[in-house]
C-alpha positions as CSV (number, residue, x, y, z in Angstrom):
1,M,0.0,0.0,0.1
2,S,1.5,3.3,-1.1
3,E,1.6,6.3,1.1
4,E,0.2,9.3,-0.2
5,Q,2.0,12.4,-0.2
6,L,0.5,15.3,1.9
7,D,1.6,18.8,1.1
8,V,0.3,21.7,3.4
9,H,1.3,25.4,2.8
10,V,0.2,28.1,5.3
11,E,0.2,31.7,4.3
12,P,-0.6,34.4,6.7
13,V,-3.4,36.6,5.1
14,E,-3.8,39.1,8.0
15,D,-4.9,42.7,7.0
16,I,-4.1,42.2,3.1
17,P,-7.6,42.0,1.8
18,V,-8.7,45.1,3.7
19,I,-5.9,47.1,2.6
20,I,-6.1,46.0,-0.9
21,A,-9.6,46.8,-1.1
22,K,-9.4,50.4,0.2
23,L,-6.5,51.1,-2.1
24,E,-8.5,49.8,-5.4
25,R,-11.5,52.1,-4.0
26,M,-8.9,54.8,-4.2
27,K,-8.2,53.5,-7.8
28,I,-4.5,53.4,-7.1
29,Q,-3.5,51.0,-9.5
30,E,-5.6,52.6,-12.1
31,L,-4.3,56.1,-11.7
32,V,-0.5,54.8,-11.5
33,E,-1.0,52.8,-14.7
34,R,-2.6,56.2,-16.4
35,H,0.2,58.5,-15.4
36,F,3.4,56.6,-15.1
37,V,4.3,54.4,-18.2
38,P,7.2,52.0,-18.1
39,H,9.6,50.9,-20.7
40,G,8.1,48.6,-23.3
41,N,10.4,45.8,-21.9
42,W,8.3,45.8,-18.8
43,R,6.9,42.1,-18.1
44,G,4.9,40.3,-15.6
45,C,3.0,42.5,-12.9
46,S,1.9,45.9,-14.2
47,I,3.5,48.8,-12.5
48,G,0.2,49.8,-11.0
49,Q,0.1,46.2,-9.3
50,V,3.6,46.7,-8.2
51,A,2.8,50.1,-6.4
52,L,-0.4,48.3,-4.9
53,V,1.3,45.4,-3.6
54,W,4.4,47.4,-2.3
55,L,1.9,50.0,-0.5
56,T,0.1,46.6,1.1
57,Y,3.4,45.5,2.2
58,I,4.2,49.0,3.9
59,L,0.8,49.4,5.5
60,T,1.1,45.6,6.7
61,E,4.6,45.6,7.9
62,G,5.6,49.3,8.6
63,D,8.9,48.9,6.5
64,H,9.7,50.6,3.3
65,R,12.8,48.9,2.5
66,L,12.8,47.6,-1.0
67,S,15.2,44.4,-0.4
68,Y,12.4,42.8,1.9
69,L,9.3,43.1,-0.4
70,Q,10.2,40.2,-2.7
71,E,10.6,37.6,0.0
72,W,7.2,39.0,1.6
73,V,5.3,38.4,-1.6
74,K,7.0,34.8,-2.0
75,G,5.2,33.9,1.2
76,R,1.9,35.3,0.2
77,E,1.5,34.7,-3.6
78,K,-1.7,32.7,-3.3
79,T,-3.6,35.6,-1.1
80,L,-2.1,38.2,-3.4
81,S,-3.2,36.5,-6.4
82,A,-6.7,36.2,-5.0
83,C,-6.9,39.6,-3.8
84,L,-5.9,41.2,-7.4
85,K,-7.4,38.4,-9.5
86,T,-4.2,37.9,-11.3
87,N,-1.2,35.8,-11.0
88,I,1.5,37.1,-8.7
89,R,4.8,36.2,-8.9
90,A,7.6,37.1,-6.4
91,K,10.0,37.7,-9.0
92,D,8.0,40.7,-10.2
93,F,8.9,42.7,-7.2
94,S,12.6,42.8,-7.4
95,D,14.8,46.0,-6.3
96,D,15.1,47.0,-9.7
97,R,11.4,47.0,-10.6
98,L,10.8,49.3,-7.3
99,E,13.8,51.6,-8.2
100,I,11.8,52.1,-11.6
101,L,8.7,52.9,-9.8
102,L,10.3,55.5,-7.6
103,D,12.0,56.8,-10.3
104,M,8.7,57.6,-12.2
105,L,7.1,58.9,-8.7
106,G,10.0,61.2,-8.4
107,S,9.0,63.0,-11.7
108,D,7.7,66.4,-10.7
109,E,5.4,66.8,-13.5
110,K,4.0,63.3,-13.7
111,W,3.4,63.4,-9.9
112,R,1.7,66.7,-10.1
113,L,-0.9,65.3,-12.5
114,F,-1.3,62.1,-10.7
115,D,-1.7,63.7,-7.4
116,C,-4.4,65.9,-8.5
117,D,-6.4,62.9,-10.3
118,M,-6.1,61.0,-7.2
119,T,-7.3,64.0,-4.7
120,Q,-10.2,64.6,-6.8
121,D,-11.2,61.0,-7.1
122,I,-11.0,60.7,-3.4
123,L,-13.0,63.8,-2.9
124,R,-15.5,62.6,-5.2
125,V,-15.8,59.0,-4.0
126,Y,-15.9,59.8,-0.5
127,D,-18.0,62.9,-0.9
128,L,-15.6,65.3,1.0
129,K,-16.5,68.8,0.4
130,G,-14.7,70.9,3.3
131,N,-12.6,73.7,2.6
132,L,-10.4,74.1,5.6
133,I,-6.6,73.2,4.9
134,R,-4.1,73.0,7.4
135,L,-0.4,73.6,6.3
136,D,2.6,72.6,8.3
137,S,6.2,71.1,7.7
138,T,8.5,68.7,9.4
139,S,11.9,67.2,8.6
140,G,13.5,63.8,8.3
141,S,17.1,62.9,9.3
142,G,19.5,60.4,8.3
143,Y,22.9,59.3,7.5
144,W,23.4,60.4,4.0
145,K,25.9,62.1,1.9
146,V,25.6,66.0,1.5
147,T,25.8,67.1,-2.2
148,E,25.7,70.5,-3.8
149,E,21.9,71.4,-4.5
150,G,21.0,68.0,-3.4
151,L,17.9,67.1,-1.2
152,F,19.8,66.0,2.0
153,Q,21.1,69.2,3.5
154,F,22.2,70.6,6.8
155,G,19.4,72.8,8.6
156,H,17.2,73.6,11.4
157,S,16.2,70.0,12.6
158,K,12.7,69.4,14.0
159,D,14.1,66.1,15.1
160,H,16.7,67.7,17.3
161,R,19.5,66.2,15.2
162,P,21.2,69.2,13.6
163,D,24.3,67.1,13.3
164,L,22.6,65.0,10.5
165,P,21.5,66.0,6.9
166,Q,17.9,66.0,6.3
167,F,15.0,66.8,3.8
168,K,11.6,68.6,4.6
169,I,8.2,67.8,4.0
170,M,5.4,70.4,3.5
171,L,1.9,68.7,4.2
172,A,-1.6,70.2,3.2
173,S,-4.4,68.4,5.2
174,L,-8.2,68.9,4.8
175,D,-10.4,69.0,7.7
176,P,-12.1,67.4,9.5
177,L,-10.6,64.0,8.8
178,G,-7.1,65.2,8.1
179,L,-6.7,63.8,4.7
180,A,-3.6,64.8,3.0
181,V,-4.3,66.9,-0.3
182,G,-0.8,68.0,-1.2
183,I,2.9,67.0,-0.4
184,Q,6.0,68.8,-1.0
185,V,9.7,67.6,-0.7
186,P,12.1,70.4,-0.6
187,S,15.7,70.1,0.5
188,G,16.6,70.2,4.3
189,D,18.2,73.5,4.1
190,K,15.3,75.5,3.0
191,A,13.4,77.8,5.4
192,D,9.9,77.0,6.3
193,D,8.5,80.4,5.3
194,P,8.8,80.3,1.6
195,L,7.3,77.0,1.2
196,Y,3.6,78.1,2.0
197,I,2.9,79.9,-1.1
198,P,4.0,76.7,-3.4
199,A,1.9,74.5,-1.0
200,M,-1.3,76.9,-1.3
201,D,-1.1,76.8,-5.3
202,Q,-0.5,73.0,-5.2
203,V,-3.9,72.5,-3.2
204,R,-5.8,74.9,-5.3
205,H,-4.4,72.8,-8.4
206,N,-5.2,69.5,-6.5
207,L,-8.8,70.4,-5.4
208,G,-10.0,72.1,-8.5
209,R,-12.7,74.0,-7.2
210,N,-13.9,77.5,-7.6
211,D,-14.9,78.2,-4.1
212,S,-12.5,79.8,-1.8
213,L,-10.3,77.8,0.6
214,F,-9.4,78.5,4.2
215,F,-5.6,77.9,5.2
216,V,-4.7,77.5,8.8
217,G,-1.1,77.3,10.0
218,D,1.5,78.3,12.6
219,S,3.5,81.5,12.6
220,K,5.7,80.6,9.6
221,M,2.6,80.9,7.4
222,M,1.8,84.7,8.7
223,A,4.7,86.1,6.6
224,F,3.1,89.1,4.8
225,E,3.8,87.6,1.4
226,T,2.0,84.6,2.2
227,R,-1.1,86.4,3.6
228,L,-1.0,88.5,0.4
229,H,-0.7,85.5,-1.7
230,A,-3.9,83.9,0.2
231,V,-5.8,87.0,-0.3
232,V,-5.0,87.7,-4.0
233,G,-6.3,84.0,-4.5
234,G,-9.5,84.8,-2.9
235,D,-8.9,82.4,0.0
236,G,-8.8,83.0,3.8
237,Y,-6.1,82.5,6.3
238,L,-5.6,82.1,10.1
239,G,-2.5,82.0,12.1
240,P,-0.6,83.1,15.1
241,F,2.0,85.9,14.9
242,S,5.4,85.3,16.1
243,K,7.5,87.4,18.6
244,T,9.4,88.8,15.8
245,Q,6.2,90.0,14.1
246,I,4.4,91.3,17.3
247,N,6.9,91.4,20.5
248,N,5.9,91.7,24.0
249,E,5.9,95.3,24.1
250,A,3.6,95.6,21.3
251,L,1.3,93.2,22.8
252,A,1.7,94.8,26.3
253,V,0.1,98.0,24.7
254,L,-2.5,95.9,23.3
255,L,-3.4,94.4,26.7
256,K,-3.3,97.9,28.7
257,P,-7.1,98.5,28.3
258,V,-7.6,94.8,29.6
259,W,-5.4,95.5,32.6
260,D,-7.2,99.0,33.2
261,G,-10.5,97.4,33.0
262,E,-11.6,99.2,29.8
263,Q,-11.4,96.2,27.6
264,P,-14.2,93.2,28.0
265,L,-13.1,89.9,27.2
266,E,-15.0,87.2,25.4
267,V,-15.0,83.8,26.9
268,V,-14.2,81.0,24.4
269,Q,-15.7,77.4,25.0
270,R,-15.0,74.2,23.5
271,K,-17.3,71.2,24.1
272,G,-18.9,73.3,27.0
273,V,-15.7,73.9,28.6
274,D,-14.1,77.3,28.9
275,I,-10.5,77.3,27.6
276,A,-9.7,80.8,26.7
277,E,-10.6,84.5,26.8
278,G,-10.0,87.3,24.3
279,F,-11.0,90.4,22.4
280,E,-10.3,91.5,18.7
281,T,-9.2,94.6,16.8
282,S,-8.4,95.1,13.2
283,V,-5.9,96.7,11.0
284,E,-6.0,97.8,7.3
285,L,-3.3,96.2,5.1
286,S,-2.1,96.7,1.5
287,G,0.2,95.4,-0.9
288,T,1.4,95.3,-4.5
289,V,1.1,92.2,-6.7
290,S,1.9,92.7,-10.4
291,E,1.8,96.5,-9.9
292,K,-1.7,96.1,-8.8
293,E,-2.6,97.4,-5.3
294,V,-4.6,94.8,-3.0
295,N,-6.3,96.2,0.2
296,W,-7.8,94.0,2.9
297,T,-8.8,94.2,6.7
298,E,-7.3,92.0,9.0
299,R,-8.7,90.9,12.2
300,R,-6.4,90.7,15.2
301,L,-7.5,88.2,17.8
302,V,-5.7,88.7,21.2
303,V,-6.4,85.5,23.1
304,R,-5.5,84.0,26.5
305,S,-5.3,80.4,26.8
306,Y,-6.0,79.3,30.5
307,Q,-4.1,76.2,30.0
308,H,-1.1,77.7,28.7
309,A,-1.1,80.4,31.2
310,H,-1.2,77.9,33.9
311,A,1.6,75.7,32.5
312,A,3.8,78.9,32.0
313,T,3.3,80.2,35.5
314,Q,4.0,76.7,37.0
315,A,7.1,76.2,34.9
316,L,8.3,79.9,35.9
317,E,7.8,79.0,39.8
318,V,10.0,75.9,39.1
319,R,12.7,77.8,37.5
320,L,12.5,80.6,40.2
321,N,13.0,78.1,43.1
322,A,15.7,76.3,41.4
323,A,17.5,79.8,40.7
324,A,17.1,80.6,44.5
325,I,18.7,77.4,45.5
326,D,21.6,78.0,43.3
327,L,21.9,81.6,44.4
328,G,22.1,80.4,47.9
329,K,24.9,78.1,47.0
330,L,27.2,80.8,46.0
331,N,27.4,81.7,49.8
332,E,28.6,78.4,50.6
333,R,32.1,77.8,51.7
334,G,33.8,74.4,52.0
335,R,35.8,71.9,50.2
336,G,35.1,72.1,46.5
337,K,33.2,75.3,46.6
338,E,34.3,78.1,44.4
339,H,35.6,80.9,46.7
340,F,34.6,84.5,45.4
341,R,37.4,87.1,46.3
342,D,35.8,90.2,44.8
343,M,32.3,91.5,44.1
344,E,32.3,91.4,40.5
345,S,33.0,87.9,40.3
346,L,30.3,87.1,42.5
347,S,27.9,89.4,40.7
348,N,28.7,87.7,37.4
349,A,28.2,84.1,38.8
350,A,24.9,85.3,40.1
351,Q,23.9,86.6,36.7
352,S,25.0,83.1,35.2
353,V,22.6,81.4,37.6
354,L,19.8,83.6,36.5
355,K,20.5,83.2,32.8
356,K,20.6,79.3,33.1
357,H,17.3,79.1,34.5
358,K,15.9,82.0,32.4
359,V,14.7,84.1,35.0
360,E,17.0,87.3,34.2
361,G,15.6,90.3,35.9
362,C,13.3,88.4,38.4
363,F,15.8,88.7,41.3
364,L,17.0,91.7,43.1
365,F,20.5,90.8,44.7
366,T,23.4,92.9,46.2
367,C,27.1,91.8,46.8
368,E,28.7,92.7,50.2
369,E,32.3,92.7,51.3
370,Q,33.2,92.1,54.5
371,T,36.7,92.6,56.1
372,T,38.1,90.8,59.2
373,E,41.4,91.6,60.9
374,Y,43.1,88.8,62.8
375,R,46.5,88.4,64.3
376,V,49.1,85.9,63.1
377,R,51.8,84.9,65.6
378,A,55.3,84.7,65.2
379,Y,56.9,81.6,63.9
380,K,60.8,81.2,63.5
381,E,62.0,84.2,61.6
382,R,58.5,85.5,60.6
383,P,57.2,88.3,62.9
384,A,53.8,88.6,64.4
385,E,51.6,90.5,62.4
386,T,48.0,91.5,61.9
387,R,46.3,90.4,58.6
388,T,43.0,91.4,56.8
389,K,40.5,88.7,55.5
390,Y,38.1,89.8,52.6
391,E,34.9,87.9,52.2
392,V,32.0,88.6,49.8
393,T,28.3,87.3,50.3
394,L,25.5,87.6,48.2
395,S,21.8,88.6,49.4
396,F,18.9,88.4,46.9
397,E,15.3,88.3,47.0
398,R,12.4,87.9,44.4
399,D,11.4,91.1,42.4
400,E,7.8,90.4,42.8
401,P,6.5,93.2,40.6
402,V,8.6,92.2,37.7
403,I,7.5,88.5,38.2
404,Q,3.8,89.7,38.2
405,Q,4.4,91.6,35.0
406,L,5.9,88.8,33.4
407,T,3.1,86.3,34.2
408,R,0.4,88.8,33.1
409,L,1.7,88.2,29.5
410,F,1.5,84.1,30.0
411,G,-0.8,82.5,27.7
412,W,-1.5,85.5,25.4
413,R,-1.2,85.1,21.9
414,I,-2.3,87.2,18.8
415,Y,-3.7,85.6,15.6
416,G,-4.4,87.2,12.4
417,T,-7.1,86.6,9.9
418,N,-8.9,87.9,6.9
419,Q,-12.3,85.8,7.6
420,P,-15.4,88.0,8.1
421,V,-17.0,88.0,11.6
422,S,-20.2,86.9,9.8
423,D,-18.6,83.7,9.0
424,F,-16.0,83.0,11.9
425,S,-16.5,84.4,15.3
426,L,-13.7,84.7,17.7
427,E,-14.6,81.4,19.3
428,K,-15.1,79.5,16.1
429,L,-11.6,80.7,14.8
430,V,-9.8,79.8,18.3
431,C,-11.2,76.3,18.0
432,A,-10.4,75.9,14.3
433,Y,-6.7,76.6,15.3
434,R,-6.8,74.2,18.3
435,D,-7.3,71.5,15.8
436,E,-3.8,71.9,14.3
437,Y,-2.9,68.7,15.8
438,L,-4.4,67.0,12.8
439,V,-1.4,67.6,10.7
440,E,0.9,66.5,13.5
441,R,-0.9,63.2,13.4
442,N,-0.1,62.8,9.7
443,F,3.4,63.5,10.6
444,G,3.5,61.0,13.4
445,R,2.3,58.2,11.0
446,L,4.8,59.2,8.3
447,K,7.7,59.1,10.5
448,G,6.5,56.6,13.0
449,K,5.7,52.9,13.0
450,S,3.0,53.1,10.6
451,L,4.8,54.0,7.4
452,A,8.3,54.2,8.8
453,L,9.7,57.0,6.8
454,T,12.6,57.4,8.9
455,P,15.3,56.1,9.0
456,M,15.4,56.2,5.0
457,Y,18.0,53.9,3.7
458,L,17.9,55.6,0.0
459,Q,20.7,57.9,-1.2
460,D,19.3,58.8,-4.7
461,D,17.4,62.2,-4.2
462,N,15.0,61.3,-7.0
463,R,14.0,57.9,-5.6
464,A,14.0,59.4,-2.2
465,T,11.4,62.0,-3.3
466,G,9.5,59.2,-5.0
467,L,9.4,56.9,-1.9
468,I,8.1,60.1,0.2
469,R,5.2,60.5,-2.3
470,L,4.6,56.5,-2.4
471,L,4.1,56.8,1.4
472,S,1.9,59.8,1.1
473,I,-0.7,57.5,-0.9
474,G,-0.5,55.0,2.3
475,L,-1.1,57.8,4.5
476,R,-4.3,58.8,2.8
477,A,-5.4,55.1,2.9
478,L,-5.1,55.0,6.6
479,T,-6.9,58.4,7.1
480,L,-9.8,57.1,4.8
481,L,-10.0,53.8,6.5
482,E,-10.1,55.6,9.9
483,H,-12.6,58.2,8.8
484,V,-15.2,55.8,7.2
485,V,-15.1,53.7,10.3
486,R,-15.5,56.6,12.8
487,E,-18.3,58.2,10.6
488,N,-20.3,54.9,10.6
489,L,-19.8,54.5,14.2
490,A,-21.2,58.0,14.8
491,K,-24.2,57.6,12.7
492,T,-25.2,54.5,14.6
493,G,-24.1,55.5,18.1
494,Q,-22.2,52.1,18.4
495,K,-18.7,51.5,19.9
496,L,-16.1,49.0,19.1
497,A,-14.7,46.3,21.5
498,G,-12.1,43.7,21.6
499,L,-9.5,46.0,19.8
500,Y,-7.2,46.2,22.8
501,A,-5.0,43.2,23.8
502,G,-5.6,42.6,27.5
503,N,-8.7,44.6,27.8
504,P,-11.2,43.1,25.4
505,K,-14.3,44.9,27.1
506,R,-12.6,48.5,26.5
507,E,-14.7,50.2,24.0
508,T,-14.1,53.0,21.5
509,A,-16.1,55.0,19.0
510,R,-12.9,56.5,17.5
511,P,-10.7,53.7,16.8
512,K,-7.3,54.3,15.0
513,A,-6.7,52.8,11.6
514,E,-3.7,50.9,12.8
515,T,-5.9,49.3,15.4
516,L,-8.4,48.4,13.1
517,L,-5.9,46.7,10.9
518,R,-4.2,44.8,13.8
519,A,-7.7,43.1,14.6
520,F,-6.9,40.7,11.6
521,K,-3.3,39.7,12.2
522,N,-4.6,36.1,13.2
523,I,-6.0,35.0,9.9
524,Y,-4.1,32.5,7.7
525,L,-4.8,30.8,4.5
526,T,-4.1,26.7,4.6
527,T,-3.6,24.9,1.4
528,I,-3.5,21.1,1.3
529,Q,-2.4,18.9,-1.6
530,V,-3.1,15.3,-1.4
531,A,-3.7,12.5,-4.0
532,G,-3.7,15.4,-6.7
533,Q,-6.2,17.3,-5.2
534,T,-6.1,20.7,-3.7
535,R,-8.3,22.1,-0.9
536,Q,-8.1,25.5,0.6
537,Q,-9.3,26.7,4.0
538,I,-9.2,30.3,5.6
539,T,-9.3,31.1,9.3
540,P,-13.1,31.9,10.1
541,L,-13.6,35.5,10.9
542,N,-15.0,36.4,14.3
543,D,-17.9,38.8,15.3
544,G,-15.7,41.6,15.8
545,Q,-13.7,41.3,12.5
546,R,-17.1,41.0,10.7
547,Q,-18.0,44.0,12.2
548,I,-15.1,45.9,11.1
549,L,-15.8,44.9,7.6
550,E,-19.1,46.3,7.8
551,L,-17.9,49.6,9.2
552,C,-15.3,49.7,6.5
553,E,-18.0,49.4,4.1
554,L,-16.4,46.2,2.5
555,P,-18.3,42.8,1.7
556,A,-18.8,40.7,4.9
557,N,-17.6,37.6,2.7
558,L,-14.1,39.4,1.7
559,Y,-12.1,36.9,3.0
560,D,-14.2,33.9,2.4
561,L,-14.1,34.9,-1.3
562,L,-10.2,34.1,-1.3
563,V,-10.8,30.5,-1.3
564,P,-13.0,29.9,-4.3
565,N,-10.9,32.4,-6.3
566,L,-7.8,30.3,-5.5
567,S,-9.1,27.1,-7.4
568,N,-8.9,28.8,-10.6
569,P,-5.7,29.6,-12.6
570,Y,-5.2,33.3,-13.2
571,P,-4.2,34.7,-16.8
572,K,-0.6,35.7,-17.0
């Protein structure tokens, strides 16, 4: 009796079908193949399929390295073939092919057209109609070779690594979901201020709308040229002024009527909680564009954040106490203690202490010199004599009027906008700026575990730019997945449970995309071949996983469909 050979093959399916389904709804394969055409010698999987599978790998594994993709595909060929309904082979995902894709994505003109089509398709498919755009920039550091006019340059590092070359990313995000609608990749030595005007133009091109946009950014967006550019384009702007634009002296002038009790303050609430207070004034501005004078009225919002004021006051108190301790130590005598022999050196030491703790001017101190005469008896040939001992001491106290004047300015900030009062009240504008964290979430995903932009291992400028653009597509996929689930949960008032390891009963109405995808990590496809017959079986989904599919607006049998699909050969 002959023994039948049993061949068992197990593939991790995980979240691959969900990611591919979302990318297909974004028409990524179709758009890539429309705008990026490889050489005629290209064979096997299309350039769009390569982009789709690579993005799936990045979103699943949090790794963009080229050399790991081919092996990953090799262990999931059946799953990928079933999802894409074509024959997927690992050899089609070599480093050379990925580099070709990055070279094409690095083309500014081709990306400009692709990005515009992709953005407009997403807005149409997901019915997104907002007009509030948040602009912000970040930097990515790495160990690259710096070349003249290259992408990787030394500059002001937001990663606190000024010793490393860097590139920059300017991102435009659409409220309320934080969808990226524009991305630029300038060199690392570029200042942030000049990046906002090209970003505005890119957003206008990508959205393709006739209605006005509302740009919100930080103080770097508030350069006069940038505000003028927004006004000329018929758009609105909102952002805080820096201390360079409006210093503390100018702020104190604006606040004097408040301190004198002549200027009433409006309380700002958010979700029923008092968060700030303030008032507004206005100034008339004018600029010249193409020899044409442009005039507009700018509202100046003078706002005090309760939280920022409290935090700044506490931080100052900590520094004052630390400075007082260090000032007291200047009078200590003993081994290892510095001995000051004159008042000038002691005064300089006291000033250094105040500077160290950033409390200059907050203490009043005086240096006193004391002299003491003492007798020295004769010893051998040395006669008896009277000597004078000089000792300097420091006395100090807090300058409370100065401290009080300083704390009065805490929490106050001035914002500028050209939006009319009829459309945006002071409270509405303050709350709009407070949602700036949406851009930071995108940066966190780009540079964190989700998309793992840093560290980047590419040295070629064009390919590095192409990779950043590829990751921006993945960023949009995560944002849209999260948005759809949260919107559907909000409509029904439901909450999701079972997403958090160790706490299965914990519920949330605002799950993160990464948490949703992680829920599918335990799904496998098993293929058994025996006696010339092939059988496939996929891990059954639990109720929580099927609920997520429903909330993602995906078929409940999305995973079940993989098994019958695998029984048929795919066209090559």
